[in-house]
C-alpha positions, 0 to 999 in steps of 0.5 A: 500500500505505500508503494501504490501511494508513492506512485500516486503522489508521483503522479499527481505531482504535475497536477499539483505543481501547475495547478495555478498556470493559466496563459499559453506560451508562444514563441521560442523554447529550449528543453531537455528530455531524458528517459529509457530506451528499449531497442526491440530485437533486430531482425539482421541480415548476412551473406549466410541469412537471417537472424536476430539480435535483442539488447538490453534497455538503457537511458536516451538524452535529447535536447530541443530547440523550437517554436510554440505556435500562437492560437490562430496560426495557419499551421495549426495548434502545437509546436515546430522543434529540432530534436538531438538525441543519443541512444546506446543499447548493449547487445545481450544476446544473438539467436541463430537457428541453432540457438542463442549465444551470449552478445556484447557489444553496443549499439548507438545512435545519435539523430537529428530529427524536425518535429511537427506536434499538434497540442490540444489546449484547453482551460487547465494546465495538461495539454496532451500532444502528438505529431511525428518527426523525421531527419537523419541518424548516425547508427554505430555498431561498437565492437559487436560481439558473439560468445566473445569473437567479433561479429561487426562494427562500422557506422552508417548515416540513414534516414530516421523517423519518429512518433510522438505522443504525451501530456505537456503540464504547463508549470508557469507561463514559460515552463512546462513538464513533458511526460511522452513516449517516442517511437524512433526507427530508422532505415536499415544501417549497414556494417562490415563484419569480421569477414569483411562481409555486409550485415543490416539490422533493423533498428526500432526504438521505444523511448519514454521521456521526461523533460522540461521545457523554458520559453522565452 
């Protein structure tokens, strides 16, 4: 029961903090977001066929700079922003037809996306939002291992995209708390195997983030 009470207090805290906020910000803002990143099991292909790689969850960190649109703007109600993000996930297991084997090394990504986000405003300080982003990512395979042997390494620049959804809590006229979800994906990056052959993999990431934006 005590644990449930703590969770309830944490969930209600943003509502208590924003109870006195009234005005809707418009204009430029900057923000930072941090949270957890779960890289989905990746279908991977090389000259010998397909296999699957699974990864351990890790953190995601993002920085944004954008513009809150004014009510009545021709673009709609919401915001437009440029987002830089970093993710890094450790390879946990590699599954072949013969069975699963211990993995090692990391897959890292750095992305720069332009986000278009629609926001629903009412008389409260709680504003749900949803949107999408598109841009580019550099995805790096850093010494991927199978049972201690080098599988692949290298980096590739690919098209990237994301779907976003969440809730804004307006704390003051200039400060907003962002509780959100990001589905991040990219075109298949290509790396080099230890034997010099090409390896490609899916990249799909589920991300839960908490952030703070400051408007000017």
